[in-house]
N, CA and C of each residue as an Amber inpcrd file, in Angstrom:
protein
   678
 -37.9710000  72.0780000 -55.7050000 -38.4240000  71.6750000 -57.0560000
 -39.8840000  71.8950000 -57.2460000 -40.2700000  72.4510000 -58.4560000
 -41.4840000  72.9170000 -58.7680000 -42.4620000  71.6220000 -58.7820000
 -43.6280000  71.8530000 -58.2560000 -44.5780000  70.6920000 -58.2730000
 -45.4600000  70.7960000 -59.5730000 -45.5440000  69.6170000 -60.2620000
 -46.1540000  69.5190000 -61.5140000 -47.4090000  68.6350000 -61.4760000
 -48.3060000  68.8430000 -62.3540000 -49.6410000  68.0260000 -62.5040000
 -49.4570000  67.3620000 -63.8710000 -49.7690000  66.0440000 -63.8300000
 -49.7530000  65.3540000 -65.1230000 -51.1290000  64.7010000 -65.2300000
 -51.9900000  65.0390000 -66.2350000 -53.3770000  64.6550000 -66.2810000
 -53.5020000  63.2710000 -67.0040000 -54.1470000  62.3740000 -66.3780000
 -54.2120000  60.9760000 -66.9580000 -55.2480000  61.0030000 -68.1330000
 -54.8930000  60.6910000 -69.3610000 -55.7490000  60.6520000 -70.4400000
 -56.6300000  59.4760000 -70.4620000 -56.2280000  58.5120000 -69.7520000
 -57.1640000  57.2780000 -69.5230000 -58.4680000  57.5960000 -68.8830000
 -58.4710000  58.6100000 -68.1130000 -59.6600000  59.0010000 -67.4400000
 -60.4760000  60.0750000 -68.1250000 -60.0320000  60.4390000 -69.2600000
 -60.8130000  61.3820000 -70.0160000 -61.9600000  60.8010000 -70.8120000
 -62.8140000  61.5810000 -71.4150000 -63.9280000  61.2080000 -72.2490000
 -63.2680000  60.6720000 -73.5540000 -63.0330000  59.3870000 -73.7110000
 -62.4170000  58.9230000 -74.9810000 -63.2670000  58.9240000 -76.1830000
 -64.6080000  59.2020000 -76.0200000 -65.5650000  59.3240000 -77.1040000
 -65.4390000  60.6700000 -77.7020000 -64.9420000  61.6760000 -76.8080000
 -64.7210000  63.1130000 -77.2980000 -63.3550000  63.5270000 -76.8720000
 -62.3910000  62.8010000 -77.4180000 -60.9860000  63.0530000 -76.9480000
 -60.5020000  64.3890000 -77.2640000 -60.7630000  64.8430000 -78.4370000
 -60.2360000  66.2100000 -78.8930000 -60.7160000  67.2700000 -77.8940000
 -61.9570000  67.2450000 -77.6190000 -62.5910000  68.1130000 -76.6080000
 -62.0140000  67.9230000 -75.2670000 -61.7610000  66.7180000 -74.8670000
 -61.0590000  66.4850000 -73.6250000 -59.6480000  67.0140000 -73.4600000
 -58.9180000  66.9420000 -74.6030000 -57.5290000  67.4240000 -74.4910000
 -57.5800000  68.9120000 -74.4760000 -58.5630000  69.5980000 -75.2000000
 -58.6720000  71.0290000 -75.1050000 -59.0060000  71.4320000 -73.6690000
 -59.8690000  70.6420000 -72.9430000 -60.2730000  70.9970000 -71.6880000
 -58.9120000  70.7860000 -70.6320000 -58.2290000  69.7730000 -70.9160000
 -56.9880000  69.5550000 -70.2130000 -56.0780000  70.6770000 -70.3050000
 -55.8810000  71.0650000 -71.5280000 -54.8620000  72.2180000 -71.8000000
 -55.3630000  73.4270000 -71.1400000 -56.7070000  73.7480000 -71.1680000
 -57.2450000  74.9710000 -70.5810000 -57.0060000  74.8670000 -69.0850000
 -57.0430000  73.7020000 -68.4290000 -56.8770000  73.6210000 -67.0090000
 -55.5350000  73.9760000 -66.5800000 -54.5390000  74.2070000 -67.5040000
 -53.2070000  74.5860000 -67.1650000 -52.3020000  73.3980000 -66.5580000
 -52.5620000  72.2360000 -66.9270000 -51.6250000  71.0740000 -66.3490000
 -50.3670000  71.1850000 -67.1020000 -49.3350000  70.5500000 -66.4680000
 -47.9890000  70.5520000 -66.9730000 -47.6600000  69.4970000 -67.9550000
 -48.3100000  68.3900000 -67.7190000 -48.0100000  67.1120000 -68.5990000
 -49.3370000  66.4200000 -68.8400000 -49.2800000  65.5720000 -69.8670000
 -50.3570000  64.7350000 -70.3780000 -49.9340000  63.2830000 -70.1760000
 -50.4520000  62.5430000 -69.2010000 -50.0920000  61.1680000 -68.8590000
 -50.8230000  60.2950000 -69.7260000 -50.1270000  59.4140000 -70.5350000
 -50.7140000  58.4690000 -71.3420000 -50.2140000  57.0090000 -70.9310000
 -51.1820000  56.2220000 -70.5170000 -50.9220000  54.8350000 -70.1460000
 -50.9820000  53.9220000 -71.3570000 -50.0110000  53.1150000 -71.5490000
 -50.0260000  52.0960000 -72.6010000 -49.8650000  50.7250000 -71.9610000
 -50.8640000  49.8110000 -72.0960000 -50.9010000  48.6730000 -71.4810000
 -51.0810000  47.5040000 -72.5090000 -50.3830000  46.3930000 -72.2010000
 -50.4110000  45.3320000 -73.2730000 -51.2340000  44.0940000 -73.0220000
 -51.9210000  44.0790000 -71.8220000 -52.6120000  42.7910000 -71.5120000
 -51.7870000  41.6930000 -71.0470000 -50.4950000  41.9190000 -70.8950000
 -49.4710000  40.8800000 -70.4460000 -48.8570000  41.2980000 -69.2910000
 -48.0860000  42.5090000 -69.3050000 -47.3320000  42.9600000 -68.0380000
 -48.4380000  43.3970000 -67.0360000 -49.5980000  43.9870000 -67.5670000
 -50.6280000  44.2390000 -66.6900000 -51.9730000  43.5430000 -67.4300000
 -53.0200000  43.2570000 -66.7180000 -54.1070000  42.5880000 -67.3720000
 -55.0100000  43.2710000 -68.2360000 -54.8060000  44.6850000 -68.2650000
 -55.6630000  45.5830000 -69.0510000 -54.9690000  45.8710000 -70.2850000
 -55.8070000  46.2830000 -71.2710000 -55.2400000  46.9180000 -72.6000000
 -55.9400000  48.2710000 -72.7820000 -55.0350000  49.2350000 -73.0520000
 -55.4730000  50.6430000 -73.1930000 -54.9850000  51.2250000 -74.5310000
 -54.5140000  52.5530000 -74.2480000 -54.1220000  53.4170000 -75.4720000
 -52.8490000  52.8010000 -76.2190000 -52.8480000  53.0550000 -77.5310000
 -51.7750000  52.5970000 -78.2760000 -50.8730000  53.7280000 -78.9410000
 -49.9270000  53.3300000 -79.7190000 -48.8440000  54.1810000 -80.2300000
 -49.3820000  55.2630000 -81.2890000 -50.2190000  54.7500000 -82.1410000
 -50.9080000  55.6580000 -83.1140000 -51.6080000  56.7470000 -82.4310000
 -52.2530000  56.5080000 -81.4380000 -52.8740000  57.5120000 -80.5210000
 -51.8850000  58.4250000 -79.9490000 -50.8630000  57.9120000 -79.4390000
 -49.7830000  58.7580000 -78.8300000 -49.3300000  59.7920000 -79.9190000
 -49.0520000  59.2980000 -81.1360000 -48.5710000  60.2130000 -82.1070000
 -49.6390000  61.2770000 -82.5750000 -50.8000000  60.8580000 -82.6070000
 -51.8710000  61.8330000 -82.9530000 -51.9940000  62.8620000 -81.9000000
 -51.9660000  62.4640000 -80.6300000 -52.0120000  63.4180000 -79.4950000
 -50.8980000  64.4290000 -79.5980000 -49.7880000  63.7830000 -79.8780000
 -48.4500000  64.6060000 -79.9360000 -48.5760000  65.6580000 -81.0940000
 -49.1740000  65.3090000 -82.1260000 -49.3910000  66.2660000 -83.2650000
 -50.4480000  67.3420000 -82.9320000 -51.2680000  67.0190000 -82.0040000
 -52.3720000  67.7770000 -81.6770000 -52.2150000  68.9490000 -80.7180000
 -51.4220000  68.5170000 -79.5790000 -51.2940000  69.3890000 -78.4620000
 -49.8040000  69.7620000 -78.1630000 -49.5660000  70.9050000 -77.5240000
 -48.2440000  71.2670000 -77.1530000 -47.9080000  70.8820000 -75.7530000
 -48.8210000  70.2190000 -75.1120000 -48.4610000  69.6760000 -73.6910000
 -47.5670000  68.6390000 -73.7570000 -46.4840000  68.7060000 -73.0740000
 -45.4650000  67.5430000 -73.0640000 -46.0910000  66.2250000 -72.5870000
 -45.7420000  65.1600000 -73.2350000 -46.3510000  63.9530000 -72.9190000
 -45.5800000  63.1530000 -71.9020000 -46.3430000  62.4550000 -71.0660000
 -45.7840000  61.7510000 -69.9550000 -46.2880000  60.2220000 -70.1900000
 -45.4580000  59.4450000 -70.9780000 -45.8100000  58.1820000 -71.4650000
 -45.4700000  57.1560000 -70.3520000 -46.4500000  56.3620000 -69.8800000
 -46.2640000  55.3100000 -68.9530000 -46.3900000  53.9990000 -69.5880000
 -45.4020000  53.1860000 -69.9040000 -45.4300000  52.0620000 -70.7070000
 -45.5290000  50.8240000 -69.7000000 -46.7140000  50.1770000 -69.5860000
 -46.8600000  49.0550000 -68.7370000 -46.9660000  47.8090000 -69.7150000
 -45.8420000  47.5110000 -70.2910000 -45.6440000  46.4320000 -71.2860000
 -44.5000000  45.6840000 -71.1380000 -44.4840000  44.4430000 -71.5970000
 -43.3070000  43.5480000 -71.5790000 -42.3670000  43.9820000 -72.7270000
 -41.1110000  43.9430000 -72.4890000 -40.0830000  44.3960000 -73.5150000
 -40.3970000  45.5970000 -74.2400000 -40.4810000  46.7140000 -73.5100000
 -40.8250000  48.1050000 -74.0850000 -39.8180000  48.5430000 -75.1180000
 -38.6320000  47.9480000 -75.1630000 -37.6670000  48.3070000 -76.1400000
 -38.1450000  48.1910000 -77.5210000 -39.0420000  47.2670000 -77.7380000
 -39.6300000  46.8990000 -79.0960000 -40.4740000  48.0280000 -79.5840000
 -40.9110000  48.9800000 -78.7430000 -41.8270000  50.0160000 -79.1570000
 -41.4180000  51.4280000 -79.2250000 -40.1710000  51.7470000 -78.6520000
 -39.7510000  52.9900000 -78.5430000 -39.7410000  53.8250000 -79.8410000
 -39.4120000  53.1340000 -80.9350000 -39.3590000  53.7920000 -82.2750000
 -40.7210000  54.0680000 -82.8200000 -41.7630000  53.5620000 -82.1490000
 -43.1410000  53.6160000 -82.6670000 -43.6950000  55.0010000 -82.2490000
 -42.9760000  55.7600000 -81.3900000 -43.4810000  56.9750000 -80.8610000
 -42.6650000  58.1540000 -81.4140000 -43.3060000  59.2480000 -81.8950000
 -42.5820000  60.3740000 -82.3600000 -42.6420000  61.4590000 -81.2500000
 -41.6110000  61.3100000 -80.3440000 -41.4960000  62.1940000 -79.2590000
 -40.4160000  63.0320000 -79.3980000 -40.1870000  63.9820000 -78.3450000
 -39.0160000  64.8820000 -78.3250000 -38.4820000  65.1160000 -76.9620000
 -37.5610000  66.0940000 -76.7690000 -36.9220000  66.3040000 -75.5430000
 -37.7540000  66.7740000 -74.3430000 -38.9210000  67.2130000 -74.6720000
 -39.9240000  67.6580000 -73.6010000 -40.7860000  66.6460000 -73.0110000
 -40.7250000  65.4310000 -73.7060000 -41.4760000  64.2350000 -73.2590000
 -40.7780000  63.2980000 -72.4370000 -41.5450000  62.4770000 -71.6720000
 -41.0160000  61.5510000 -70.8150000 -41.5650000  60.0710000 -71.1540000
 -40.7610000  59.1170000 -71.1750000 -41.2400000  57.7320000 -71.2520000
 -40.8380000  57.0410000 -70.0910000 -41.7370000  56.3800000 -69.2820000
 -41.3070000  55.5750000 -68.1540000 -41.6410000  54.1000000 -68.4850000
 -40.6670000  53.2460000 -68.0790000 -40.8150000  51.9490000 -68.2710000
 -40.6190000  51.2640000 -66.8690000 -41.1100000  50.0270000 -66.6130000
 -41.0940000  49.4450000 -65.3460000 -39.7880000  48.6240000 -65.2820000
 -39.2760000  48.6100000 -63.9880000 -37.9210000  47.9020000 -63.7250000
 -38.0580000  46.3330000 -64.1620000 -39.2490000  45.7270000 -63.8660000
 -39.4160000  44.3080000 -64.2700000 -39.8310000  43.9930000 -65.7220000
 -39.9680000  45.0350000 -66.5470000 -40.4590000  44.8510000 -67.8400000
 -39.4740000  44.2760000 -68.7580000 -38.1190000  44.3230000 -68.4890000
 -37.1820000  43.7260000 -69.3900000 -35.9710000  43.3610000 -68.5990000
 -35.4630000  42.1470000 -68.8100000 -34.2820000  41.6540000 -68.0830000
 -33.1420000  42.5610000 -68.2460000 -33.0900000  43.3630000 -69.3660000
 -31.9960000  44.2200000 -69.5950000 -32.5700000  45.5730000 -69.6890000
 -33.1610000  46.0860000 -68.5910000 -33.8240000  47.3880000 -68.6050000
 -32.9040000  48.5640000 -68.8690000 -31.6770000  48.5000000 -68.5940000
 -30.7890000  49.5350000 -68.9010000 -30.7350000  49.8550000 -70.4080000
 -30.8670000  48.8020000 -71.1860000 -30.8560000  48.9800000 -72.6380000
 -31.9060000  49.8520000 -73.1270000 -33.1530000  49.6120000 -72.5120000
 -34.3900000  50.3750000 -72.8070000 -34.1770000  51.7250000 -72.4430000
 -33.7670000  52.0020000 -71.2350000 -33.6370000  53.3890000 -70.8040000
 -32.5690000  54.0600000 -71.5390000 -31.5250000  53.4350000 -72.0160000
 -30.4870000  54.0840000 -72.7000000 -31.0830000  54.4430000 -74.1540000
 -31.9020000  53.5630000 -74.7230000 -32.4420000  53.7620000 -76.0190000
 -33.4170000  54.9590000 -76.0090000 -34.0440000  55.1390000 -74.9050000
 -35.0940000  56.2970000 -74.8510000 -34.2820000  57.5470000 -74.6880000
 -33.2270000  57.5240000 -73.9920000 -32.4240000  58.8260000 -73.8040000
 -31.6710000  59.1360000 -75.0180000 -31.1420000  58.0470000 -75.7910000
 -30.4530000  58.2610000 -77.1210000 -31.2290000  58.8030000 -78.1580000
 -32.6910000  58.6560000 -78.0150000 -33.6010000  59.4480000 -78.9780000
 -33.9610000  60.7990000 -78.4960000 -33.2210000  61.1960000 -77.4100000
 -33.3940000  62.6340000 -77.0580000 -34.6630000  62.7530000 -76.1030000
 -35.2260000  61.6780000 -75.5920000 -36.4040000  61.7470000 -74.7080000
 -35.9990000  61.5300000 -73.3420000 -36.7710000  62.0360000 -72.3570000
 -36.4900000  61.8090000 -70.9950000 -36.8540000  60.4280000 -70.5520000
 -36.2270000  59.7700000 -69.7620000 -36.4880000  58.4110000 -69.3610000
 -36.8340000  58.3570000 -67.8720000 -37.8810000  57.5910000 -67.5710000
 -38.3440000  57.3870000 -66.2880000 -38.3820000  55.9700000 -65.9420000
 -38.0310000  55.5670000 -64.6330000 -38.0330000  54.1220000 -64.2360000
 -39.1990000  54.0440000 -63.2100000 -40.1450000  53.1850000 -63.5170000
 -41.3660000  52.9820000 -62.7580000 -41.1250000  51.7980000 -61.7280000
 -41.5350000  52.0970000 -60.4910000 -41.4160000  50.9820000 -59.4190000
 -42.8760000  50.7020000 -58.9540000 -43.2610000  49.3890000 -59.1150000
 -44.3200000  48.8420000 -58.4720000 -44.4100000  48.9690000 -56.9700000
 -45.4910000  48.7990000 -56.3370000 -45.4820000  48.8690000 -54.9070000
 -44.4620000  47.8560000 -54.1360000 -44.3440000  46.7310000 -54.7750000
 -43.3820000  45.6610000 -54.1820000 -41.9950000  45.9180000 -54.6480000
 -41.6830000  46.7150000 -55.5990000 -40.3420000  46.9450000 -56.1410000
 -39.4160000  47.7810000 -55.1360000 -38.2570000  47.2650000 -54.7250000
 -37.5060000  48.0810000 -53.7260000 -36.8770000  49.2980000 -54.3810000
 -36.8170000  50.4310000 -53.6920000 -36.1860000  51.6390000 -54.1980000
 -34.7940000  51.5240000 -54.6420000 -34.0990000  50.6220000 -53.9930000
 -32.7260000  50.4300000 -54.3420000 -32.3680000  50.0690000 -55.7420000
 -33.5030000  49.6220000 -56.4450000 -33.4030000  49.3260000 -57.9120000
 -32.9830000  50.5740000 -58.6140000 -33.2370000  51.7130000 -58.0020000
 -32.8370000  53.0330000 -58.7320000 -31.3970000  53.2100000 -58.9480000
 -30.5980000  52.5660000 -57.9630000 -29.1700000  52.8940000 -57.7740000
 -28.3950000  52.4840000 -59.0900000 -28.5540000  51.2130000 -59.5850000
 -27.7910000  50.8700000 -60.7340000 -28.2820000  51.5470000 -62.0400000
 -29.4220000  52.1570000 -62.0260000 -29.9260000  52.8650000 -63.1790000
 -29.8350000  54.3250000 -63.1350000 -29.1630000  54.8180000 -62.0940000
 -29.2620000  56.2380000 -61.8140000 -28.7040000  57.0180000 -63.0150000
 -27.7680000  56.5560000 -63.7770000 -27.1650000  57.3690000 -64.8280000
 -28.1130000  57.3740000 -66.1490000 -29.1210000  56.4920000 -66.0420000
 -30.0220000  56.3890000 -67.2630000 -31.3090000  57.0230000 -67.0690000
 -31.5980000  57.6330000 -65.9400000 -33.0610000  58.0950000 -65.6760000
 -33.0850000  59.5290000 -65.3710000 -34.1670000  60.0450000 -65.8330000
 -34.5190000  61.5900000 -65.5450000 -35.6610000  61.7600000 -64.5510000
 -36.3120000  60.6550000 -64.2660000 -37.4590000  60.7000000 -63.3830000
 -37.6600000  59.3540000 -62.6700000 -38.1750000  59.2710000 -61.4370000
 -38.6360000  57.9760000 -60.8350000 -40.0840000  58.0220000 -60.6480000
 -40.7140000  57.0820000 -61.1350000 -42.2900000  56.8950000 -61.0670000
 -42.5750000  55.8520000 -59.9350000 -43.2020000  56.3910000 -58.8150000
 -43.6220000  55.5150000 -57.8490000 -45.0370000  55.1070000 -57.9450000
 -45.3670000  53.8770000 -58.1810000 -46.7410000  53.4730000 -58.3360000
 -47.3210000  53.2650000 -56.9250000 -48.3550000  54.0200000 -56.6770000
 -49.0310000  54.0450000 -55.3630000 -50.3150000  53.0840000 -55.2800000
 -50.4630000  52.3980000 -56.4070000 -51.4370000  51.2440000 -56.5310000
 -50.7590000  50.3070000 -57.5220000 -51.3300000  49.0670000 -57.4900000
 -50.8190000  48.0990000 -58.4980000 -51.2520000  48.5770000 -59.9170000
 -50.3380000  48.6190000 -60.7870000 -50.6660000  49.1220000 -62.1430000
 -51.6560000  48.4190000 -63.0010000 -52.3910000  49.1040000 -63.7820000
 -53.3650000  48.4020000 -64.7250000 -54.7550000  48.8880000 -64.6650000
 -55.2420000  49.5320000 -63.5690000 -56.6460000  49.9050000 -63.6160000
 -56.7910000  51.1530000 -62.8750000 -57.5930000  52.0430000 -63.2770000
 -58.0320000  53.3720000 -62.4170000 -59.0330000  53.0090000 -61.3140000
 -59.1090000  53.8110000 -60.4080000 -60.1300000  53.7440000 -59.3130000
 -59.7070000  52.8940000 -58.1830000 -58.4160000  52.5570000 -58.0440000
 -57.9030000  51.6600000 -56.8870000 -57.6350000  52.6120000 -55.7300000
 -57.6640000  51.9650000 -54.6150000 -57.1970000  52.5140000 -53.3230000
 -55.7560000  52.5290000 -53.2030000 -55.0090000  53.6850000 -52.7180000
 -53.7160000  53.6570000 -52.5310000 -53.2430000  52.5700000 -51.5580000
 -52.0830000  52.0580000 -51.9220000 -51.5900000  50.9380000 -50.9350000
 -51.0080000  51.6170000 -49.6580000 -51.0500000  50.9890000 -48.6330000
 -50.7990000  51.5590000 -47.2430000 -49.2840000  52.0470000 -47.0830000
 -48.3810000  51.4280000 -47.9410000 -46.9520000  51.8710000 -47.7380000
 -46.5130000  52.8750000 -48.6790000 -47.4150000  53.5820000 -49.4830000
 -47.1230000  54.5730000 -50.4960000 -46.2930000  55.6840000 -49.9450000
 -46.7030000  56.1650000 -48.7420000 -45.9280000  57.4380000 -48.1490000
 -44.4410000  56.9460000 -47.8180000 -44.4010000  55.7630000 -47.1990000
 -43.0550000  55.2900000 -46.8910000 -42.2250000  54.9760000 -48.0480000
 -42.7880000  54.5310000 -49.1340000 -42.1190000  54.3160000 -50.3720000
 -41.6670000  55.5520000 -51.0560000 -42.4370000  56.6630000 -50.9170000
 -42.1000000  57.9060000 -51.4900000 -40.9830000  58.5760000 -50.7810000
 -41.0270000  58.5340000 -49.4850000 -39.9940000  59.3260000 -48.8070000
 -38.6870000  58.4090000 -48.7480000 -38.8170000  57.1730000 -48.8530000
 -37.6030000  56.3110000 -48.9350000 -36.9400000  56.5710000 -50.3930000
 -37.7200000  56.6920000 -51.4840000 -37.1520000  57.0360000 -52.6680000
 -36.4240000  58.3680000 -52.7910000 -37.1380000  59.2520000 -52.0360000
 -36.5300000  60.7320000 -52.1320000 -35.1700000  60.7780000 -51.3180000
 -35.2470000  60.0030000 -50.1810000 -34.0160000  59.9730000 -49.4590000
 -32.8540000  59.1680000 -50.1350000 -33.2990000  58.1210000 -50.8620000
 -32.3510000  57.2860000 -51.5990000 -31.6780000  58.0950000 -52.7470000
 -32.5270000  58.7730000 -53.5200000 -31.9450000  59.6340000 -54.5780000
 -31.0370000  60.7780000 -54.0170000 -31.5030000  61.4110000 -52.9530000
 -30.6160000  62.4480000 -52.3850000 -29.3120000  61.9500000 -51.9640000
 -29.2170000  60.8500000 -51.3110000 -28.1260000  60.1340000 -50.8790000
 -27.2200000  59.7980000 -51.8800000 -27.7360000  59.5910000 -53.1020000
 -26.9280000  59.2830000 -54.3710000 -26.4380000  60.5950000 -55.0030000
 -26.8500000  61.7330000 -54.3640000 -26.4350000  62.9980000 -54.9910000
 -27.3010000  63.4410000 -56.2140000 -28.5640000  62.8880000 -56.2130000
 -29.4300000  63.0830000 -57.3670000 -30.7080000  63.7490000 -56.9060000
 -30.7160000  64.6610000 -56.0480000 -31.8990000  65.4290000 -55.7390000
 -32.5640000  66.0850000 -56.8060000 -31.8140000  66.1740000 -57.9520000
 -32.4610000  66.8210000 -59.1220000 -33.3980000  65.9180000 -59.8530000
 -33.4570000  64.5960000 -59.5340000 -34.4030000  63.7090000 -60.2290000
 -35.7260000  63.7710000 -59.5210000 -36.7390000  64.2320000 -60.2430000
 -37.9930000  64.3090000 -59.6790000 -38.7280000  62.8850000 -59.5850000
 -39.6390000  62.9400000 -58.4160000 -40.4420000  61.7400000 -58.1650000
 -41.8450000  62.0130000 -58.6360000 -42.3780000  61.1260000 -59.4390000
 -43.7440000  61.1640000 -59.8440000 -44.4460000  60.0950000 -59.1210000
 -45.7270000  60.4020000 -58.6130000 -46.5370000  59.4920000 -58.0410000
 -47.8350000  59.1920000 -58.8270000 -48.3870000  57.9910000 -58.9460000
 -49.4420000  57.6230000 -59.9070000 -50.2690000  56.6000000 -59.0510000
 -51.5300000  56.8880000 -58.8990000 -52.5210000  56.0150000 -58.3670000
 -53.2740000  56.5130000 -57.0880000 -54.6200000  56.9450000 -57.3240000
 -55.4450000  57.4220000 -56.2730000 -54.8330000  58.6980000 -55.7500000
 -54.4040000  59.6260000 -56.5190000 -53.8290000  60.8460000 -56.0510000
 -54.9300000  61.9190000 -55.9460000 -55.6830000  61.7600000 -54.8200000
 -56.6650000  62.7550000 -54.4040000 -55.9460000  63.9770000 -53.7920000
 -56.5300000  65.1050000 -53.6250000 -55.8390000  66.1240000 -53.0580000
 -55.2830000  65.9130000 -51.6610000 -55.9680000  65.1570000 -50.7790000
 -55.3750000  64.8100000 -49.4720000 -54.1900000  63.9540000 -49.6970000
 -54.3470000  62.8460000 -50.5560000 -53.1650000  61.9650000 -50.7040000
 -51.9220000  62.7580000 -51.3940000 -52.3540000  63.5480000 -52.3930000
 -51.2330000  64.2960000 -53.0360000 -50.5100000  65.2480000 -52.0470000
 -51.2570000  65.9060000 -51.1760000 -50.5790000  66.7450000 -50.2140000
 -49.6600000  66.0160000 -49.2690000 -49.9770000  64.9370000 -48.9150000
 -49.1900000  64.0970000 -47.9500000 -47.9740000  63.5990000 -48.6870000
 -48.1820000  63.0910000 -49.9840000 -46.9800000  62.6290000 -50.7610000
 -46.0620000  63.6600000 -51.2010000 -46.6590000  64.8930000 -51.3260000
 -45.7770000  66.1100000 -51.5720000 -44.7820000  66.3460000 -50.5070000
 -45.3290000  66.2950000 -49.2200000 -44.5200000  66.5160000 -48.0630000
 -43.4090000  65.4380000 -47.9730000 -43.7340000  64.2010000 -48.4500000
 -42.7240000  63.0870000 -48.3390000 -41.7500000  63.1020000 -49.5740000
 -41.9630000  63.9960000 -50.4070000 -40.9150000  64.1020000 -51.5210000
 -41.3420000  63.9740000 -52.9410000 -42.7710000  63.8420000 -53.1360000
 -43.2500000  63.7280000 -54.5200000 -43.2200000  65.0650000 -55.1780000
 -43.0160000  65.0880000 -56.5990000 -42.8220000  66.3620000 -57.3040000
 -43.8600000  66.4320000 -58.3830000 -44.2510000  65.3060000 -58.9740000
 -45.1660000  65.2770000 -60.1010000 -46.3380000  64.2780000 -59.7470000
 -47.5250000  64.7010000 -60.0320000 -48.7130000  63.9900000 -59.5140000
 -49.6230000  63.6860000 -60.7160000 -49.8370000  62.4440000 -60.9100000
 -50.7470000  61.9360000 -61.9760000 -52.1210000  61.9830000 -61.4040000
 -52.9290000  62.9170000 -62.1060000 -54.3290000  63.1590000 -61.5330000
 -55.3580000  62.4490000 -62.4920000 -56.2240000  61.6990000 -61.8200000
 -57.2920000  61.1110000 -62.5610000 -58.6700000  61.3310000 -61.9820000
 -59.2970000  60.2590000 -61.7530000 -60.7920000  60.4200000 -61.2430000
 -60.9190000  60.7660000 -59.8270000 -59.6450000  60.7970000 -59.1110000
 -59.7240000  61.1310000 -57.6480000 -59.6360000  62.6550000 -57.4360000
 -59.1960000  63.3220000 -58.5410000 -58.9460000  64.8650000 -58.3160000
 -59.1720000  65.7780000 -59.5050000 -59.1210000  65.2340000 -60.7180000
 -59.1300000  66.1510000 -61.9040000 -60.3480000  65.8810000 -62.7490000
 -60.6690000  64.5910000 -63.0770000 -61.7040000  64.2810000 -63.8710000
 -62.9290000  63.8050000 -62.9890000 -63.6390000  64.9120000 -62.4070000
 -64.7290000  64.6620000 -61.5560000 -66.0220000  65.1300000 -62.2680000
 -66.8650000  64.2290000 -62.3240000 -68.2060000  64.4140000 -63.0390000
 -68.9310000  65.6680000 -62.4420000 -69.3750000  66.4970000 -63.2560000
 -70.0770000  67.6450000 -62.8940000 -69.2450000  68.7930000 -62.4410000
 -67.9130000  68.6380000 -62.4630000 -67.0110000  69.6810000 -61.7900000
 -66.2140000  70.2120000 -62.9480000 -65.8950000  71.4630000 -63.0690000
 -65.0070000  72.0880000 -64.0980000 -63.5560000  71.5380000 -63.8090000
 -62.8030000  71.0690000 -64.8240000 -61.5650000  70.6650000 -64.7700000
 -60.5910000  71.7130000 -64.3790000 -60.7300000  72.8810000 -64.8110000
 -59.8780000  73.9920000 -64.6300000 -59.9390000  74.2830000 -63.0030000
 -61.1950000  74.2230000 -62.4970000 -61.3150000  74.5590000 -61.0530000
 -60.6230000  73.3370000 -60.2340000 -60.8210000  72.1240000 -60.7590000
 -60.2620000  70.9300000 -60.0520000 -58.7100000  71.1430000 -59.8940000
 -58.0970000  71.4430000 -61.0620000 -56.6230000  71.6160000 -61.0940000
 -56.1540000  72.7720000 -60.2340000 -56.9340000  73.9230000 -60.2350000
 -56.5320000  74.9490000 -59.3800000 -56.6290000  74.6880000 -57.9410000
 -57.7370000  73.9310000 -57.5530000 -57.9450000  73.5040000 -56.0620000
 -56.7780000  72.5370000 -55.7420000 -56.3130000  71.7090000 -56.7160000
 -55.2490000  70.6640000 -56.2720000 -53.9470000  71.4730000 -55.9610000
 -53.6350000  72.4340000 -56.8410000 -52.4810000  73.2550000 -56.7690000
 -52.4750000  74.0470000 -55.5060000 -53.7160000  74.6600000 -55.1100000
 -53.8110000  75.4940000 -53.8980000 -53.7390000  74.5440000 -52.6570000
 -54.1440000  73.2590000 -52.7210000 -54.0620000  72.3850000 -51.7460000
 -52.5860000  72.1330000 -51.2640000 -51.8210000  71.8340000 -52.4420000
 -50.3150000  71.5730000 -52.2540000 -49.6780000  72.6790000 -51.5180000
 -50.0010000  73.9780000 -51.8810000 -49.3000000  75.1870000 -51.3310000
 -49.7120000  75.3740000 -49.9020000 -50.9890000  75.1240000 -49.4970000
 -51.4490000  75.4460000 -48.1620000 -51.3190000  74.3820000 -47.1770000
 -50.9570000  73.1290000 -47.6290000 -51.0910000  71.9200000 -46.7460000
 -49.9320000  71.9680000 -45.7120000 -50.1250000  71.7460000 -44.4840000
 -49.0440000  71.6060000 -43.4760000 -49.3660000  70.1180000 -42.7850000
 -48.3880000  69.3370000 -42.7990000 -48.5320000  68.0460000 -42.1750000
 -48.4460000  68.2330000 -40.6770000 -49.4700000  67.5360000 -39.9110000
 -49.5030000  67.5440000 -38.6180000 -49.7550000  66.1100000 -37.9830000
């Protein structure tokens, strides 16, 4: 499966967002990761739905929407997305999470199921017919700049094996949280396919974003686990 880069918009220069998006596009990333937080499911509050739609109208980069909100079904119709975009929701965010996933897919959008560090991978099993991607959180969701939790590599390989055993090797695994080149390479070996890049690898002060993206891709190709 092709390895993809998803650039975290939360880590961009929000005071110069149009310029930042242009730089992200020029870096050749595959997806644009947009975090939506409600201050309830997670303690932080970030980007909103009007911004999602404005970004969608501005760029051709497929959007990778990560909803860290309670009852996300309430908000699906607020976003003008299409078949190239992904919306991920957390397993714990709704008691009837299959309804939310089904609603996303019924709108012609790809659906992702996000698992927190403590969420077991077997939660994927009952939702397997509703998802197009599994999002493994390698930090507790809500804030940038955290250190990856120690079980992230085990969680990733377990999710990959679990999906493969269900006959769904086609479902990609996205990893999000402290994805430095070193961490990204190790997680790639363990089965990660999509890498959310932020301040650990792509948005580095004083460094060209295009160069950072190229270096990350090169590291994935050259890395050999020993």
